[in-house]
C-alpha positions in Angstrom: -1.4 12.3 -7.0 -4.8 11.0 -5.8 -3.8 7.5 -7.1 -0.7 7.6 -4.9 -2.8 8.7 -1.9 -5.2 5.7 -2.6 -2.3 3.2 -2.9 -0.7 4.3 0.3 -4.0 4.3 2.2 -4.7 0.7 1.5 -1.1 -0.3 2.1 -1.2 1.4 5.5 -4.5 -0.5 6.2 -2.5 -3.6 5.7 0.4 -2.5 7.8 -1.8 -1.5 10.8 -3.6 -4.8 10.4 -0.4 -6.9 10.4 1.1 -5.2 13.4 -2.2 -5.4 15.4 -3.7 -8.7 14.5 -1.3 -11.1 12.8 0.3 -12.3 16.1 -3.1 -12.8 17.7 -4.3 -14.7 14.6 -1.3 -17.0 14.8 -2.0 -17.8 18.4 -5.8 -17.8 18.8 -6.8 -18.5 15.2 -4.2 -21.1 14.1 -3.3 -22.4 17.6 0.4 -21.8 17.6 2.0 -21.4 21.1 3.5 -18.0 22.1 7.1 -18.9 21.2 6.3 -20.4 17.8 3.9 -17.5 16.9 6.5 -15.0 17.9 9.1 -16.6 15.6 6.6 -16.9 12.7 5.5 -13.3 13.1 9.2 -12.1 13.0 9.8 -14.2 9.9 6.7 -12.8 8.2 7.8 -9.2 8.9 11.4 -10.0 7.9 10.3 -11.3 4.5 9.2 -7.9 3.2 12.7 -6.2 3.4 14.4 -8.1 0.5 11.2 -8.1 -1.6 10.8 -4.3 -1.1 14.5 -3.7 -2.1 14.0 -6.0 -5.2 10.9 -4.2 -6.3 12.6 -0.8 -6.0 15.6 -2.1 -7.9 13.4 -3.4 -10.6 11.5 -0.1 -10.9 14.8 1.8 -11.3 15.9 -0.7 -14.0 12.7 -0.2 -15.9 13.1 3.6 -15.7 16.7 3.4 -17.0 15.4 1.3 -20.0 12.9 4.1 -20.9 9.8 2.7 -19.3 7.3 5.5 -18.3 7.1 6.2 -14.6 3.4 5.5 -14.8 4.3 1.9 -15.5 7.7 1.5 -13.8 6.4 3.0 -10.5 2.7 3.4 -10.6 1.5 0.2 -12.1 4.2 -1.8 -10.5 3.3 -0.6 -7.0 -0.4 -1.2 -7.8 0.3 -4.7 -9.0 2.1 -5.4 -5.7 -0.8 -4.3 -3.8 -3.3 -6.2 -5.8 -1.2 -9.4 -5.3 -1.1 -8.7 -1.5 -4.8 -8.2 -1.5 -5.4 -11.5 -3.3 -3.2 -13.3 -0.7 -5.2 -11.8 2.2 -8.6 -12.5 0.6 -7.6 -16.1 -0.1 -7.3 -16.7 3.7 -11.1 -17.2 3.9 -10.8 -20.2 1.5 -11.8 -23.4 3.3 -9.4 -26.4 3.7 -6.1 -24.5 3.8 -3.4 -25.9 6.0 -1.8 -23.7 8.6 1.5 -23.5 6.7 -0.4 -22.3 3.6 -2.1 -19.5 5.7 1.2 -18.5 7.1 2.7 -18.4 3.6 -0.2 -16.2 2.4 0.4 -13.8 5.3 4.1 -13.7 4.5 3.4 -13.0 0.8 0.9 -10.2 1.6 3.5 -8.5 4.0 6.2 -8.8 1.4 4.3 -7.3 -1.5 2.4 -4.4 0.1 5.3 -2.1 1.2 6.6 -1.2 -2.2 4.4 1.9 -2.3 6.4 3.4 0.5 9.4 3.8 -1.7 7.8 4.3 -5.1 5.0 6.6 -3.9 7.2 9.6 -2.7 9.2 9.3 -5.9 6.0 9.7 -8.0 4.8 12.6 -5.9 8.1 14.3 -6.4 7.7 14.1 -10.1 4.4 16.1 -10.0 5.2 18.6 -7.2 7.6 21.6 -7.1 10.5 21.1 -4.6 9.2 23.8 -2.3 5.9 22.0 -1.9 7.0 18.4 -1.6 7.3 18.4 2.2 3.7 19.6 2.5 2.5 17.0 -0.1 4.2 14.2 1.7 2.7 15.3 5.0 -0.8 15.3 3.4 0.0 11.8 2.0 1.0 10.5 5.5 -2.0 12.1 7.1 -4.5 10.5 4.8 -2.9 7.1 5.2 -2.8 7.4 8.9 -6.6 7.3 8.9 -6.3 3.7 7.7 -4.1 3.0 10.7 -7.0 4.0 12.9 -9.7 2.2 11.0 -8.1 -1.1 10.3 -7.7 -2.3 13.9 -11.2 -1.2 14.8 -12.9 -2.8 11.9 -11.0 -6.1 12.4 -11.6 -6.0 16.1 -15.3 -5.8 15.5 -15.2 -8.8 13.2 -13.1 -10.8 15.7 -15.5 -10.0 18.6 -18.5 -11.2 16.5 -17.1 -14.5 15.2 -15.7 -17.6 16.7 -12.2 -19.1 16.2 -10.2 -17.9 13.2 -13.2 -16.8 11.2 -13.3 -13.2 12.6 -9.6 -12.7 11.9 -9.9 -14.1 8.4 -12.9 -11.9 7.7 -10.9 -8.9 8.7 -8.0 -10.0 6.5 -10.5 -10.5 3.6 -11.9 -7.0 4.0 -8.3 -5.7 3.9 -7.6 -7.8 0.8 -10.7 -6.5 -1.0 -9.7 -2.9 -0.2 -6.2 -3.5 -1.5 -7.5 -5.0 -4.8 -9.9 -2.2 -5.3 -7.3 0.4 -4.3 -4.6 -1.1 -6.4 -6.8 -1.2 -9.6 -8.1 2.3 -8.9 -4.6 3.6 -8.3 -3.3 2.0 -11.5 -6.0 3.7 -13.5 -5.4 7.1 -11.9 -1.6 7.4 -11.7 0.2 9.2 -14.5 3.0 11.3 -13.2 4.1 12.7 -16.6 0.6 13.9 -17.5 0.1 15.5 -14.1 3.5 17.2 -14.2 2.7 18.6 -17.7 -0.7 19.9 -16.5 0.9 21.5 -13.5 3.6 23.1 -15.6 1.1 24.5 -18.0 -1.0 25.8 -15.2 2.1 27.5 -13.7 3.1 29.0 -17.0 -0.4 30.3 -17.6 -0.5 31.8 -14.1 2.8 33.5 -14.6 1.6 35.0 -17.9 -1.5 36.3 -16.3 0.6 37.8 -13.5 2.8 39.6 -15.9 -0.1 40.9 -17.9 -1.7 42.2 -14.7 1.5 43.9 -13.7 1.9 45.7 -17.1 -1.7 46.8 -16.9 
């Protein structure tokens, strides 16, 4: 459960960053004109849809073949986030051409959103149906904090640097967070174990309740 929260938090940091600063980076950092940067930004955002669908399909295929959810959903989503983080962190590398930087942005946008489909499915595995709405709300509330912090942190870095360096430093911060969050989430997520522990706790609680009633 905490692993899912962590993965979604760093993914939402990336989403907020992309919606707030990608277009500005294309114009002010890489020097594209307004029309070109708009088309590039639209292309970058559009790339994530087929990739997200493909990752969800692959996850379901793994589950049908008997792969544990911990791997088919948890580690797959974590791997996507680590890959996205590496792409963003690589933007600080010197000597990259503009098309390479745009390709890295597109790759990061394509890989990160898989947690939005796989995360709720994992939370549903460990939470009773009556409590799933509340748990998903908590998940969304925690991740929304990243939506506040990401533009602020990047804005501070942009203001205190010249040219593209501030933007790329902000992207690198996001990339490092995604790598750390992805690795941490991969280590923590185990829906089957959490479901078993929750079921055992519920059974124990029911037994204590019946014993108290008889007493």
